[in-house]
ROMARBA-874277 format. One record per residue (C-alpha): residue in one letter; x, y, z. Coordinates in Angstrom, 1 decimal, padded with zeros to 4 digits. Each point is the difference from the previous one (the first is absolute). Layout:
BEGIN
{resn=A	px=X	py=Y	pz=Z}
...
***
This chain:
BEGIN
{resn=X	px=010.7	py=009.8	pz=-005.2}
{resn=X	px=001.1	py=000.2	pz=003.6}
{resn=X	px=000.8	py=-003.4	pz=000.9}
{resn=X	px=-002.9	py=-001.9	pz=001.2}
{resn=X	px=-001.8	py=002.4	pz=001.9}
{resn=X	px=-002.0	py=001.6	pz=-002.9}
{resn=X	px=-002.0	py=002.9	pz=001.2}
{resn=X	px=-003.8	py=-000.1	pz=000.2}
{resn=X	px=-002.3	py=001.5	pz=-002.5}
{resn=X	px=-002.1	py=001.4	pz=002.5}
{resn=X	px=000.7	py=001.1	pz=003.8}
{resn=X	px=-002.0	py=-000.9	pz=002.1}
{resn=X	px=-000.9	py=-003.1	pz=-002.0}
{resn=X	px=-004.1	py=-000.4	pz=000.0}
{resn=X	px=000.0	py=-003.6	pz=000.3}
{resn=X	px=001.6	py=000.4	pz=003.4}
{resn=X	px=-001.8	py=003.0	pz=001.0}
{resn=X	px=-003.7	py=-001.7	pz=-000.6}
{resn=X	px=001.1	py=-003.3	pz=000.8}
{resn=X	px=-001.1	py=-000.9	pz=-003.4}
{resn=X	px=-001.6	py=-003.6	pz=-000.4}
{resn=X	px=000.9	py=-000.4	pz=-003.9}
{resn=X	px=001.5	py=-003.3	pz=-000.8}
{resn=X	px=003.3	py=001.8	pz=-001.8}
{resn=X	px=002.3	py=-001.6	pz=003.2}
{resn=X	px=-001.9	py=-003.3	pz=-001.4}
{resn=X	px=-000.1	py=000.0	pz=-003.8}
{resn=X	px=003.7	py=000.8	pz=-000.9}
{resn=X	px=003.0	py=-002.0	pz=000.4}
{resn=X	px=002.8	py=002.1	pz=001.3}
{resn=X	px=003.6	py=-000.4	pz=-001.5}
{resn=X	px=002.7	py=000.5	pz=003.1}
{resn=X	px=003.6	py=001.3	pz=-000.7}
{resn=X	px=002.5	py=-001.1	pz=002.3}
{resn=X	px=000.1	py=003.0	pz=001.5}
{resn=X	px=-003.8	py=-000.2	pz=000.5}
{resn=X	px=000.3	py=-003.4	pz=001.9}
{resn=X	px=002.9	py=001.2	pz=002.3}
{resn=X	px=-001.8	py=003.4	pz=001.0}
{resn=X	px=-003.2	py=-002.1	pz=001.0}
{resn=X	px=002.4	py=-002.8	pz=001.9}
{resn=X	px=001.3	py=003.1	pz=001.7}
{resn=X	px=-003.4	py=001.8	pz=001.0}
{resn=X	px=-001.8	py=-003.2	pz=000.9}
{resn=X	px=002.7	py=-002.1	pz=001.4}
{resn=X	px=-001.4	py=-003.3	pz=-002.2}
{resn=X	px=002.0	py=-002.2	pz=-002.1}
{resn=X	px=-000.3	py=000.6	pz=-003.5}
{resn=X	px=-002.0	py=-003.7	pz=-000.6}
{resn=X	px=-002.7	py=001.7	pz=002.2}
{resn=X	px=-001.2	py=002.2	pz=-002.7}
{resn=X	px=002.0	py=-000.8	pz=-003.2}
{resn=X	px=-001.0	py=-002.4	pz=-003.1}
{resn=X	px=002.1	py=-001.1	pz=-002.2}
{resn=X	px=-001.0	py=-000.6	pz=-003.7}
{resn=X	px=002.0	py=-000.4	pz=-002.7}
{resn=X	px=002.7	py=002.4	pz=000.7}
{resn=X	px=-002.2	py=002.4	pz=001.1}
{resn=X	px=-000.9	py=001.0	pz=004.3}
{resn=X	px=-003.3	py=000.7	pz=000.6}
{resn=X	px=-001.7	py=001.3	pz=003.0}
{resn=X	px=-001.9	py=-003.0	pz=001.6}
{resn=X	px=-003.3	py=000.1	pz=-000.5}
{resn=X	px=-000.3	py=003.0	pz=-002.2}
{resn=X	px=-002.0	py=-001.1	pz=-003.4}
{resn=X	px=-002.4	py=-002.3	pz=002.2}
{resn=X	px=-003.3	py=001.3	pz=000.3}
{resn=X	px=-001.2	py=-002.2	pz=003.1}
{resn=X	px=003.3	py=000.3	pz=002.1}
{resn=X	px=001.4	py=003.4	pz=-001.1}
{resn=X	px=003.2	py=001.7	pz=000.6}
{resn=X	px=001.8	py=-001.5	pz=003.4}
{resn=X	px=000.8	py=003.4	pz=001.0}
{resn=X	px=-003.9	py=001.3	pz=-000.3}
{resn=X	px=-001.2	py=000.0	pz=003.9}
{resn=X	px=-001.8	py=001.6	pz=002.4}
{resn=X	px=001.1	py=004.0	pz=000.6}
{resn=X	px=-001.6	py=002.3	pz=001.7}
{resn=X	px=-003.8	py=-000.7	pz=-000.1}
{resn=X	px=000.2	py=-001.6	pz=-003.6}
{resn=X	px=002.1	py=-002.7	pz=-002.2}
{resn=X	px=002.9	py=001.7	pz=-001.4}
{resn=X	px=003.9	py=-000.1	pz=-000.6}
{resn=X	px=002.2	py=-001.1	pz=003.1}
{resn=X	px=003.0	py=000.6	pz=-001.8}
{resn=X	px=-001.3	py=003.3	pz=-001.7}
{resn=X	px=003.3	py=002.1	pz=000.3}
{resn=X	px=002.2	py=-003.3	pz=-000.8}
{resn=X	px=-002.3	py=-001.1	pz=-002.9}
{resn=X	px=001.5	py=-000.9	pz=-003.3}
{resn=X	px=001.1	py=002.1	pz=-002.9}
{resn=X	px=-002.9	py=-001.3	pz=-002.0}
{resn=X	px=-002.6	py=000.9	pz=002.8}
{resn=X	px=001.8	py=003.8	pz=000.1}
{resn=X	px=-000.5	py=000.5	pz=-003.3}
{resn=X	px=-004.1	py=-001.3	pz=000.1}
{resn=X	px=-002.6	py=000.7	pz=-001.6}
{resn=X	px=002.7	py=001.1	pz=-003.1}
{resn=X	px=001.0	py=-002.9	pz=-001.7}
{resn=X	px=001.9	py=-000.4	pz=-003.2}
{resn=X	px=-002.4	py=-001.1	pz=-002.3}
{resn=X	px=001.3	py=-003.1	pz=-002.8}
{resn=X	px=000.7	py=003.3	pz=-002.6}
{resn=X	px=002.9	py=001.2	pz=002.4}
{resn=X	px=-002.4	py=003.1	pz=001.0}
{resn=X	px=-000.8	py=000.9	pz=003.5}
{resn=X	px=-004.0	py=-000.2	pz=000.9}
{resn=X	px=-002.2	py=-000.4	pz=003.0}
{resn=X	px=-001.3	py=-003.1	pz=000.6}
{resn=X	px=-003.8	py=-000.1	pz=-000.3}
{resn=X	px=-000.4	py=-002.5	pz=003.2}
{resn=X	px=000.8	py=002.9	pz=002.5}
{resn=X	px=-003.1	py=002.2	pz=001.3}
{resn=X	px=002.2	py=002.5	pz=000.7}
{resn=X	px=002.1	py=000.3	pz=-003.4}
{resn=X	px=-000.2	py=003.9	pz=-000.6}
{resn=X	px=000.9	py=000.7	pz=003.3}
{resn=X	px=003.5	py=-000.6	pz=-001.2}
{resn=X	px=001.8	py=002.4	pz=-002.0}
{resn=X	px=002.8	py=-001.5	pz=-002.3}
{resn=X	px=003.4	py=001.6	pz=000.4}
{resn=X	px=001.5	py=000.8	pz=-003.5}
{resn=X	px=002.3	py=-002.5	pz=000.4}
{resn=X	px=-002.1	py=-003.0	pz=001.0}
{resn=X	px=000.1	py=-001.4	pz=-003.5}
{resn=X	px=004.1	py=-000.1	pz=000.3}
{resn=X	px=-000.4	py=-001.4	pz=003.7}
{resn=X	px=-002.2	py=-002.9	pz=-000.6}
{resn=X	px=002.3	py=-001.4	pz=-002.9}
{resn=X	px=002.8	py=000.6	pz=002.0}
{resn=X	px=-002.0	py=-002.0	pz=002.6}
{resn=X	px=-001.0	py=-002.8	pz=-002.8}
{resn=X	px=003.8	py=000.2	pz=-001.4}
{resn=X	px=001.5	py=-000.8	pz=003.8}
{resn=X	px=-002.9	py=-002.8	pz=001.0}
{resn=X	px=000.7	py=-001.9	pz=-003.4}
{resn=X	px=003.8	py=000.3	pz=000.7}
{resn=X	px=-000.1	py=-001.3	pz=003.1}
{resn=X	px=-002.4	py=-002.8	pz=-001.0}
{resn=X	px=002.8	py=-000.7	pz=-003.0}
{resn=X	px=002.5	py=-000.3	pz=002.8}
{resn=X	px=-001.8	py=-002.6	pz=001.9}
{resn=X	px=-000.7	py=-002.0	pz=-003.3}
{resn=X	px=003.3	py=-000.1	pz=-000.8}
{resn=X	px=001.1	py=-001.2	pz=003.3}
{resn=X	px=-002.5	py=-002.6	pz=000.3}
{resn=X	px=001.4	py=-001.2	pz=-003.8}
{resn=X	px=003.5	py=-000.8	pz=001.6}
***
């Protein structure tokens, strides 16, 4: 895994190219790395509090996983709706629709209508496991700091 900037599984990204109306950005909680938050603050000049929700040590992208509201960064892009921070998007968004299944293997999320346009690089399983470990490590540090 190259820092917090995981490679995309497909370029160009079909959901961006086709202004995909699928609810992917609304259905899934998006955990954030500290590096994701720093990158988004730099790209948007917004304070982290405006787009980060804290929950049990996790840092989550505000609105993601809430079907009625959707991701705080989903908005008008060109002639449709899309990601307004695509170039600075979080690591979890960079790997989507390739996700880590409960068994520790990479799989394609069935909610994505373009899932088969994404080619899974051979190392994606290891990258997703490393991302998950890093997210859990950062969460653990926050929980520990809060307990002090």
